[in-house]
Every structure is written in C-alpha cells, then in structure tokens.
N, C-alpha and C positions, 0 to 999 in steps of 0.2 A: 540314492537316485539310480535310475536304471538308464541305460543308454539304448535300449531297444526302442525301435521305432514303432513296433506293432502295438494295437491297441490292447487294453487289458483283457478283452473278450476273445482275442484272437489265439489261435493254438496251432503249433507246427503240424503239418500233416501226420507226422509219426505219432504225435502226442494226442490226435483226436480220438475222441471216444468212440467205438464201435458200436452202433445200436441200429435196430430196426427202423426204416423209414417210417415216418409218422409218429414215432415215440420219442423225437428229440425235443429237448427242452429249449425254449426260445424267450428272449426278452420282450419280444413283440407280442405281448398279451393282447386279449380281447378288450382289456380296459384301455391299453394304449391305442387300439384301432379306434374304438368308440370314441374317445376323447380327442383323437387326432384329426377327425373328418369334418372341420369346419366347412362350410359351403361358400360358394361366392356368387352373388346375384347381379353383378354389374359394377362399373367404375364411373365416375365423373369427375370434374375439376371446379373448384370454386373459383371465386372473383380473383383470389391471390395465388392461383395456380397449385393449391393444395388438392392432393388426391383424397376423393371420397369413395369408399367402398361399401357394399352391402354383404355382411357375412351372416351366415346362419350358424347357430351355435347349438350342438346337440346336448351340451350341458344345461341348456335352458330350454329343453324340450323342443329343439329345433328353431327357436325364436330368430327372427332375421332383424338385423340392427345395421343402421347407417353409422360408418365410423370415419372420422377425418384423421389423416396423417398428422403427426406432432409438428409444431412450429419450428422446434428445435431438433436438431438430429439425435439428442440424448433423451428427448421427451417421450411421453407415452402417447399413444392414439388416443382420440377423444370420441366416446359415444355421442352421436348427435341425437339418436332416437330415445325419447323419454321412456322411462321404465314401463309405463302403461301402454305402449304402443309396439307394435311389430310391422315391418315393412314386407308386405308380400301381397300379390294379386292371385285371384283365382280364375283370371281371365283364361277361358280355354282349359281350365283345369291346371295346366302345366305352368301358367303364369310367365314370369320375365317381365322386363320393362316396367318395374314396379315404382321407379322413382325417377326424377328428372331435375336436373340443376341448372339455373341460369344466374349468373353473377351470385348474389347472395340469398336467392330465393330457391327453396326446395320445395318439390311437390311430390306426395307419396301416397300410396296406397297402404291403408291400415289393415292388417290382416283380420282383426276381429269383426269389424263392421263393413269392410271393403270399400270405405268412402274415400274419397281424395282429401287431403290435408295440405294446408300450405304452412312452411315453417321458415322463419328467418335464420340465416346461418351467421348474422353478424350481431344481432342484438342479444343482450343478456337474457332477456325474457324471450325464450324461443319455444314457448308453448305452441303446438300446432293447432291450426284454425281450420275447421271443416269448410269445404268447398262445394261439396255434393250433398243432395238431401238424405236424410235417414229413413231408409226404407222399412225400419223394424227388424232388420236382419241382413245378412250378408248375401243379398240377391242381385246386387248389381254391382259388376266389377270394371275397373278401368286398367289400361296398359298402354305402354309405348307411346307416351304422351310427348308433345313439344309445346314450346312457349310461342305465343303468337303477339309480338310486342305491337303490332300495328292495331289490333283491336283490344289489347290488354286481356287476352283470354288464353286457355290451354286447350289444345287440339288433341283429343285422345281417342284411342279404340274402346267403344263401351260394349260390354256384354251384359244384357239384360235377362235374368232368369225368373222375373217376377210371374210371369204367364206359365212358363214350364221350365223345369230343371234339366230337361234333356233335349229340349228344342229352343234354345234361347234365341235372343234377337241381338245381331252384332251390327253396330254402326260406327261411324266416326262422328264424334260430337264436340262441341265447344263448351268450355266451363269458364265462367267469368271468374276474374281474379281480384276484384275489388274486395272480396270477403266481407262486405258489410250485410248484404243480404243473399242467403241461399237461394239459387233459382235451379229448377229443373234444368239439367244440360239440354243444349239445342242440338238438333241432328243436322249435321253439314253434309254428310254422305251416307245413304242407306240403299236397301233394296235388293243387295245380293247376301250370300249367305256368311262370308267371312272378310275381314279387313286387317290389314297390318301395315306397319311403316308410313304413317302419315307424317309427311316431311315438307316444310315451307322453304320456299326460296329465301335468299337473304333479305329482300324488300317486303315479304309477306303477301305477294301478290299472286304467286302459284303454289299449289298444293299437290305434291306427288303422294301417290298410295299404291299399295298392293291389294288385289282382291282375287277370290277364288270362290268357286261354288261346287256343292255337292254334284258328282260323287268324287271330285277331286280332292287329293290332299294337295297342299301348295307346293310340293316338290313334283306333283304329277303334271299339274297344269296351272297356270295363273295368269293374271293380266297386271300390267303397270299402266296406271292412268295419271294424267295431269288435269287438274281443275284450275280454272282462273277465277280469282275471288274479287268480287265486286266491291264497290265503295261502301256498301251496306254489309259487308262481311260474309256475303253468300257466294257459293260457287255457281256462276251463270253459265259457264261453258266448260265442257270437258272433252279431251282426246285420249285415245288409247295409244300409248307408246309401244307396248310389246304385248304379244300374247293374244292379239286378234286374228292374227293370220293362221286359217286353218291347216295350211300346208306347213306350218312351222309349229313343232311341238317344243314348247318352252316354260320354264318356270322362273321368271324374273323375281329377284329378291334385292333387299337392301338399296333402295333408291337414296341418292344424296346430291345436294346441290353444292357446287363449288362456290366461293365467295364472289366469283364472277357470274353466277346465275346459271351455270351449265348443269345439266343433270346427267349424272353417271348412276349406273346400276350393274347388277351382276345378273347374268342369265345362262342358260345352258343350250342355247339354239346351236344349230349345226354340228358341234363336236360332241355334244352331250356332257362337256364339263362346264361348271360354273366359272365363266370367265368375265371380265371387266368390260363394260360398253359404255356408250355414251349417246345422247339424243341430240340431234340436230333439229332445232325447233322449227326454223324457217322452212323445211321442207318434209317436216316429221319422218327423219330418216334416223335410223340406228346405226352406228359405226362401231367397229371393234376397237377397242383400246389396246389390248394385249391378248394373245392366244396362247394357250399352253394346255396340254393335256393333264390338268391338274384342278382341284376345286379350290376356288377362291371365296366360296361361302359354304353353307351347311343347310340341312333341312331346318324348316321353321317349326319346330317343335315347341320353342319358347319364343316370347317377344323379346325385342331389343338387341338382336345380333348386330355386331359392329365389327366387320372384318377389314375396314379400311378406313383412312383418314386423309384429308388433303393437308399436307404440310405447308406447300405455297402454291397460290394461283397467280400467275402473271398474265399478261395479255396473251403471250405466246403459247404458254404452257403451264400444266399443273403438274406439281410433284407429289406423288401419292404414297403413303406407307400402306402396304398390304400383307396379307398373309395368305398362304395356300397349302393345301395338302397334296402331296404325290407319293405313291408307293409307302404308305403307312407312317409319313411323318411330315411334319410341318416346316414351313420356311417363313422368313420375314424378309420383305424386300422393299426397295424403294423404285417406284415406277415413275418414269418421265413420259407423259403422254405425247409429247411433241416427237421425241426421238423413237418413241415405242421401245424404250429399254428398260430392263429389269435388273437392278444390282441387289445381290444378297447381302443382309447384314449378318455378320457372325455373332450369334449369341447362344448361351448354353441350352436354351429351351428347343427341344425337339417335338414339342406339341404346343400349338398357340390356339387360344380362343378368340377373346375379344381385344381391340385395341383402342385405346383413349389418347387423344393428343393433349400433351401438357405444353408448358412454355420450354421451347428449346428441347423437347423430349418427347418420347411415346411411354405410354403406361401399357404395358404388355400382359395380359393374363396368359399363362402357360405353365409347362412342367416338362419333365424329361424323365429318363429312367431312373434318375437319383434324385430329381427335385419333385416335391408333391405340387399340387395345384397352387400357384403362387401369383402375385402381381410383381413385375419388375419394372424400375425405371430405367429406360434405354436412352442415353444421351447421345446425340447426333453430334458429328463434326459440322463446321461451318458451310460446308458443301452438301450437308444432308445426305451424304452418300456412304458413311461409315458410323458404326456404333463405337463410341469413345468411352463409354461407361455403361456397366450392367450392374444393377444394385436391386435386391429383393427388397421390397416395401412391405409386402404382406404374405404370409404363408399359411396355408389351412393346417399345416402340421409343423411348426417351428422347431419342435424337439426331436423330429424323426431323424436327423443326421446322426444322432449317438447311436443309432442302430445299423449305421452303414455296413459293418462288417457282415451283417446278416443278409443284405440285399442280394435278391436274385435278378440278374439283368435280363430282360425279354429279348428273344431272338425272333425276328420277322421271319415266319415260315410261310412258304408256298407249297400248297398239297394238291394231288390230284382229286377230282370230284369224281361222282357217278357218271358224268358226261364225259365221254372220250375227248381227250385233247384240252379239256377245260380245267383251271385251277381256281383255287380260293386261298384265303390268307388268315394267318393267325398269328398271335404273339405267344410263344412257348417260354415258361419260366422254370428252370430245372431246380431241384432241391438245394438249398444253399444254407449251411449254418457253419460259423467258424470253429465250433468246438465238437462237431460230430461227422462221422462218415458212416456209410452204409454198411452193413454186414455182407461179406463176400456173395458176389453173383446175385444179389438182390436187385430187383427192378422196383422203382418207386410207384405207390398208388398215384393215380391221375385225377384231378378234379378238373373237368372242362366245364368252362362258364360261356353260356349262350347269352349275348347281350339283349337288352330290351329294345323296344321300337316298335317292330323290327327295323323300321328305316332309320338306323343308327349305326355306330361305329365303335368299335372297343379301341383304345388307345393304349400305346405301348409306354405307359408312364408310371412313376412311382405311386403306388396305392398300397397302404399298409395292410389292408385286407387281403390282398393277394399275397403280400410277404408273411402274413400270419400262417399260411398254408406251407409256403415253400421253407420257411425257416424251421419247421416241425418235420420236413422230410417228405413233403408232397410235391410232385410235378404238378404245375398247374397251366392250363392253356386258355387263352382268350380267343374266340373264333369270329372273323369277320365272314360269315357264312355269305352266299350269294343272295343279294337284296340289301346288303350293308351299304353304308355312304362311305364316301372318301375315294371311291374308284371309278367314278363317272356313273351317268344314267344307264348304260346298258348293264353294268354290273348291278346296279340298284333294281334293275326291272327284272332281274332273274327270279324274283319271288312273286311277280304278278301272277295271280291265280295259282300259285305253287307254295302258298305258306302251308306248314306242315309236311311238306316233301322235300323242297331243296334246302331249307335250313336244316331239317332233320338229317338228311343225307350228308351234307357237309360236316355236321358235327361228328357224325359217326365216322365218316371218311378220315377226319383229322385224327379222332382217337386211334383209328386202325393204323394210320401213317406213323404215328408216334410208337405204337407198340412194334411195328415192323422196323422202325429204325432203333429200336433197342432202348427207348427213352422212357418206356412205361410198362407197366405190368397189366397184361390183358386180362387177368382175373381180378382186377382192383381199379376198374374204370368207373368213375362217378360223374355225375352231370348236375349243374345247378343253373338257375336263371331267374332273373326278376321279371315280372309282368310278361311281355311278349316272349322273353327268355324262359320264363316258367312254363309257358305254352310248349315252347320247342322241348323243353326238359320232359314235360309229361307225355308228349307225342312220340319222343324218342324211346321213352320207357314202354309205351303202349304197343308201338308199331314195329319196333326194332329190338334186337336183342344183344346190342353192343355194350351197354352199360349195366353194372350190377346194382347200382343204388342211386337215388336221386334226391334232390331238394328243390321244391318249387316256391318261390316267394312271390305272393300275390300273382300267381299265374292263372292263365286261362284253361279250363278244362272243357267248356261247353262253347262252342263258337256260337250257336244260335243264341244263347242266352247272353253273351256279350254283344252281339249285334242288337238285341232288344233293349238292352239295359244301359249300354255305355253312354256317354255324353255326346253332344252334337258334332264337337271337333273331329271325332273319330268314328261317327255313325255310319258311314259309308265306306270308311278305310278298308275295313275286311271284306267288303263286297269285291274290291279290287284284288285282294290277296288271296281269297279263298275260290270264288268261282260259283258253281251250281249249288242248288239246295242239297244234291247228293253229296257234293263235297263237304258242305256244311256238317252234314251228318257223319260222313266217313273219317272225317279229320278231326272229329272231336273226341279226345280221349275218355270223355265221360260215358260215352255210348260203348265203349270197348274195354270196360273194367276187366272182363274175362282174360283179356291179352296181357294184362300186367303180370309181371312174374317177379318182381324184386321189390325190396323196401323203399318207401318213399316217406319224406318229412316235408309238412307243408307250414308255410307261415303266411299269416294274413292280417292287415290292418282292417278294423271294424268300421272305419269311416270312409272306406275305399269307394269312389264314385266311378273309377275307371274299370275296375276288375271288382265287382261287388263281392261280399264275403260268401254268399251262397255257392260260388264257384268251388272254392276250397272245401267248403262242408259237403257237398254233393260227392266230390272225389273221394274224400276221407271215409265217408259212409260207405261208399261202393268197394272200396279197398279193404276195409275193416270187415265187411260181410264176406269178401272173398278169402279172408283169413291170412292176407299179406301183412307184414310188419309195416305199420303205419303210425305217424304222429301228426297232431294238428296244433300249432301255436297260434293263437289269436291276440291282438294287441288293441286294447282300448285306446282311443285318441289318435290312432295312427291312420294316415291315408294311403295313397299309394306309394309305395316306398317308406322306408323308416327313417324317422328323424330324431327319435329320442335317443341318447346315448345308451341307456340301460338296455332298450331293445335291439339296438344294433350289436351290443356285446353278447346278448342272450341268443340272437340269432346265429352269430359267428360259431358261438361255443357249442351249441346243441347240433349244429351241422356237424363240426367235428367229431364230436363224441358218438353221434348217431352213425356217421360213417365207419369210425374206428370199431364200434361194437359190432356192426353188421357185415362189413366186407374188409375190414382193414387188416385183422389178425395182429394187432398191436395195442399197447396200452399207452393212452394219451398221457404226457408228463404233467398236464395242468391238473388242478384239481377242479373238477366240474361236476356238478351234480346232474346226471342224465335225467331228462323227463321220462315218464313212462310211455314205452312203445307198445301200442296194442299188438296182439298176436305175437308177442316176443317176450314181454317181462310177465 
C-alpha cells in the first residue's frame, strides 16, 4: 500500500522525462477523443419529473437518441428512441428543437425521412406513429414545436424544400395530434423568410413568435410578434411587439409566457447586449426587466435555445432562473422582477447553455475547464435563492476525469489588435503532461484554432480534442476574434464587411502576441479551423505570412461559390460580412493560389450542403499544381462537420502527423500511418 496521494501517472518535476515539445506520450489518444464526444441536443421533463435528453453518439455514426434518466439512482438510463429511428431535424441545415414533451406524449423529428412522429412515454408499446405526410424523401423538416391543448394540435416551424433545396419556404404550421388520419399541415403564419420560437400563452389564446427576413441574420435584426387565435384556431389579429421601430436596431429572441400570461423575451436594444424585457399588452409597451452589460442569450444558429425559466409566478412578481455570459464565462442567477434584483447561484460550471425547469430543481446544460459538456441537476433551497445540491446527471465524456493529471487549464487572454487601442480575446492552453518536460530553452509549437460561424464563440471548457494537443507538448489557443459573440453587438459587428480581414488580423495578432510573450515558437505556428474557421485559416495562409502550416476542415475557399451554392438560411449572410463584388474576389483564397507558401491539409464531408465539396477540391488542385505540400481527405456520408467516431479520430491524427512532419521537427509518440502528402512524399 502506498501512502502517496499522487496519481500513478504523475511524476515529480525532477523525475520528469525531458523530451521535445510535440513528442510527448499521452493517454489522451485519438480513440479516447473520438469516443468521448457525445453531443447534446436538448433536455425536457416527463410527467413524473424525470429528465429526458437527446444525445448523439459517434459510436453509432452520430445517431441521435432520446434517453430518460433511471427511476432509481443506481439504475441505468433508458433509451426511448427505437433502434430504427434517430431524432434530428435538418431545418435550416443546423437543426435543433427536434423534439418536444408534454406529460407522457413525445413528438420528434425522425432523421431519415424528416417526418414528425408521436410516441407514448408511458405505455409498453411505444412504437412511434407518424403525424406528417410521407413526401417520398426528407424534403420537409420541422423544428421548435409546442403543444396546443386547446385544439389538440402541434404548432411548429416547417421548412419545405420540395420546390427548391436552396430557396425553401419556411412557415409556422399546425399538425393534428389525433394520429388517426395523416393530413397536410395547415399554415398558421407565413409570408416572410424565416420563423422561430412559436410560443403559446397558458390558455392557448395568443401565439408569440420571432421572424426575420433577408438580408438579415436573426442576430442582425428580427421582430417579435403576437397573434390572437380565434375560436376556429386561426390567427385573426397580430401585433408587432419589438423590432418594428426603424430607430431601434434590435434582435429579439426567446419569447416566453409566464403562468400568469405575461410575455417575456430577450433583446439587445439600447445597450447592444441581450437582456431580459417584458411586454405590457395594454399599451403595447416594452419594459426592461434587468439591465447588465452581459449576454442573456446567444445567436439563433439552432432552434430550441432556452436560457431562462420561470420558477414561480405570483400576482406581484416572477422569479426567473437565467444564465448570462460576461467576460468569457457564464453565470447562473435567480432574478426577481419585482425587486429588479439578480442573485447568483454558486455552481461548478463556468459555461452554461440551456436550462430546463424540473420539480424543485433546475437541469442545467454546462461545462467548465475540468468538466466536459454535462447536464447537472441543481436543487434549490425553499427561498429559491441558493443552490443546495449539484449533481451531474449526464456527461458527454463520463470517463474523462481519469485523465485529469494531463489537463491544461485555459487562461483568458486579452491581446492588442491591428486597430490602435482595440483588443480581442482568446483562451490560451499551455502544454501540460504529468510525465514530461521540455528540453532546455525550447518554446512549444502553437496550434491556433479559428472558430466557425463566424458569428459564434469559443468557450474555455474541457474539450478532449484540445487536450490531445496540449498533452503531447503543443500550446493551443482558441481565438474569439472581432465578430465573435459573447461580448455584445458592437464587438459582433466588427466583422461586418470585414470578414477575411478582421478575423485574419486578430488570429495573426494573437499568435504574434503569444510569441512575443515567450509562450510559443514563432517558427512553428500552425492554424486550424472548421467551416468559417476553415475560411479564416485559408485566408490567413494566403494573405499573411504568420503561420507555417494549416488545416482546413470543410472550409470556404471561394466566397462567390459559397454565395451561389449555400442554403437559404445563410444565403445573404456573407453579403453582410464581405461587401462589394471586388471584395468577394479579393478575399477568396482560391483566386490567389500563387500567394500560398506553406503546407495545407484539407478535410471535407461529401454530403456537405453548407460548404459543398467543390471548395476543397478547387483549393487542393490549385496548391498541388503550385507544388506546395498538400493533402485532401474526403469522407463519404459526412455533412458539415464530422459525426462518425472513426472520422473524428482520423482527422485529429492526420492533422497531428502532418504538422509534425512538415513544421514540427519532432517525432509523434503515437503509431499513426500518415497519408500521402502531394509534393512532399
């Protein structure tokens, strides 16, 4: 028996093995990473207060399954979704809001045919029953639905791609729930480009929804409407609650009715931060509930965002659980709208996504620098002002804590940009391994990640694919370049007409800042990114000389081709981000193959509708002809981003060995068979 408290993998500093950065051996293998990354697609509560969640499983080719928490603490979670089904909607390509639960009734979108199905959660025979017509293929999708008890129907967003896959028709429709005869859904609201968040008041008499139209994205400008529902079930009168005043630039999101029938929502009028407001119906006035320079919601990339819940509604006040982001981290709070007070709950999560109200508790989707994406049950005291218990119910990576001695903890850094006096933000992860130290005076290679979106945000949370790099002796930095979310509208709008400039400048500035502060080797700077981050990667390699190699995952090479071929939701997005026709040409890396001067590896899904495969093929061909070391990996059956475990693993390993061979000056400890690199092997 040993009396030592250190874990078996930990070594004293003096006993650590000295080895070059990048060559360290790590237990966080690509198999561990690819098997660990279960996804989460939302949570709900059944009639007995049990949690239901939607998890996607890389081990089942990314299949998404609804799971219910066990009845007894020692029991196993139960799969609700039968083997032949998968729960995922393709509405707006990115989906979300793929299921809804009311009592013991579940309605979900089935991935293969995109039809809505009804399933009983209480009966033993719980075979799903179709509710919407079979159109002979997955051409009509549904999302973000709610139950309408008054008319025994389901009110949902519908995206119809029967006429055109690139110019679909989006409406809010009703679907009958009797299940006896399948009828064509009936249009309740239509006529504009996009809809989200159809939400009924407790009596089923008023429907709130969000709508927006080209050329806006929902975070640029949107409108919140309320429609009054007649005795025949139609909307006979409507009123615009927010977004119609041309002097106020705002993007309302997340409308929600209290049990008393008051309408609350989040918008970014005045301060430019998404804060909580409520509607006074009698004089159509909007009142601030609580003001803070913080983001109480996030951009509507996926349906079904849920950042706040009513815990109690009395005559005089509402008690609301809410989360917000400020200075790169999340907070969970309880808001009393009568007092205008917000008290914070102390929980381990530093990053919070959605909240679901349980019985005397909250189910919180979140993570931290040592917790992977998880769902926690947060039990509140009687006053609903303190968290008295915090328990993880679901984890995307339940085994990851055994690698804790390897974890590199993120440091939020603020660095100067090209604009005098202006700064941007990033999370920096230093190399970390309990058994290794660097050789004398060596600085580590750096991998810079440019996130997708580009209207999105990198988060400083435990991600084993980051730890894969740092535990092998790489420094890693995740940049929130100008245009990222989480820092208010002004920061978000730095990228308007400047995509391919501001993001590229900020990534280069961040890398140089880390070299200048002695944290990275300036001769071994690499850049990677997915989707829009892949575009930033290619643009940085074409138009700047900061980085020595790059990896683009389903990245954009040709902005004009993207504009011509992408789906409806984003078809005008890049007009706002790029600008003139000249800018489209000048900022497309494909037009400047002669300016590339370093090795690049490309990864692409062959079923990608957001960034079609031709983009990767064009850049590959051009770089191959130029004589640069280049490799292209194409995946059958993958769309935008990779869901299959074997492809997640292969992508990670091939990036690692590509960088090691071409810029690293070290041998990777893992046994990896490198793919052929053109103009090198």
